[in-house]
N, C-alpha and C positions, 0 to 999 in steps of 0.2 A: 292755788294759782298755777303752780308748776304743772299739775296734772292737766289743767285746762289748756295750757300752751302746748303740751305734748300731744294732747288729743286733737287740737286744732291743726297742728302740723301733720299729724298722721292722716287726718281727713283730707287736707290739702294735697298731700302726697298721693293718696289714692285717686282723688279727682284728677290731679295732674297726669298721673300715669294712664288713667282712662282716656284722657284727651289725646295724649301722645299715641296710644294704641289705636284709637278711632281714626286719627289722622293718617296713620300708617296703613290701616285697613282700607280707609276711604281712597287714598291715593293708589294703592295697588289694585283694588277692585275696580276703580274707574279705568285704570290702564288696561286691565284684562277685558272689561266690557268694551272699551274702544277697539281693541284688537278683534274681539268677537264680532263687532259691527262690521269691520273690514272683511272678516271671513264670510259673513252673511251676504255682503255686497258682491263678493267674488263668486259665491255659490249661485246667486241669482243671475250673474252674468255668465255662469258656467265656465269660469276661469279656474279650473280645478287645481292647477299647479300653484297659482298664487294663493288660493284659498287654503290649500294644504300647508303652504309655507307659513301663512299667518297663523293657522291653527297650531303648527309646530312651535312657533314663537310663544303662543299662549300656553301650551303645555310646558314649555321650558320655564316660563315665568311662574306658572302654578306650582311646578315641582320645587322650585326654590322657596316659594312662599309657604307651601303646605308644611314644611318642617318647622316653621315658626308658629303657625296657627293653632296647633293642638294645645298650646299653653292657655289660649283664650277662648277658642270656639269648641263647640261640641264635635266630637270625633265622627259621629254619624253624618253630620253635614259635610265634613271633609271627604268622607268616603263616597257620599252621593255625588260630589263634584268630580271625584276621580272616575266614578262609573260613567257619568255623563260625558266626560272628556273622552273616555275610551269609546263610547258609543258614537260620539260625533266623529271621531277619527275613522271608525269603521264605515260609517255612512258616507263619509267624504271619499274614502278610498273606493267605495262601490259606486260613487257618483250618483247617489240617490238624493235628489234635490229636496223633496218634501221632508224626508226624515232628517236630513242634515240640517235644514233650516229650523225644524221643530226642536231639535236637540240644542242647537246654538241659542235659540230664544229661551229655552228652559234654563240653560246655563246662565244667561244674562239675568234671568228672573231670580234664580237662587242666589247669585252673587249680590244682587240688589237687596234681597231679603236679609241675607246675613249682615250686610253693611248696616241696614236699618236696625237690626237687633242690637248692634253695638253703639248706637247713638246715645251719648250721655243725656238722658232726660229723666224726669221723675218716674215715669212708668218703669223704666229699666232698673231704677234704684230700688223701688219697692217691689 
């Protein structure tokens, strides 16, 4: 009986930790996506200063978050986001509308995909 209680507590602890992790990732990735939406709007309006300012906020938020993520996410995905952020920054500095928008949309997509990979569901458990 004692083993059953300890096992149940361990499973509940793992599931609870996963839920807390998902909530943290969900909130942060939603905030990053929201800021990237603002960047896209500013690029479309060709307000380069505001777009660059918003992208800088996103980069700052990402740098703080990426130190926490390697504990839970694949390192390659984190490197992809770093690379995409760098490309978006360069395209924005060059005032290239199509490439800037494409890179921002790709960033939003990869953030959404990573968030969905962490959803606590039966597929992710098995």
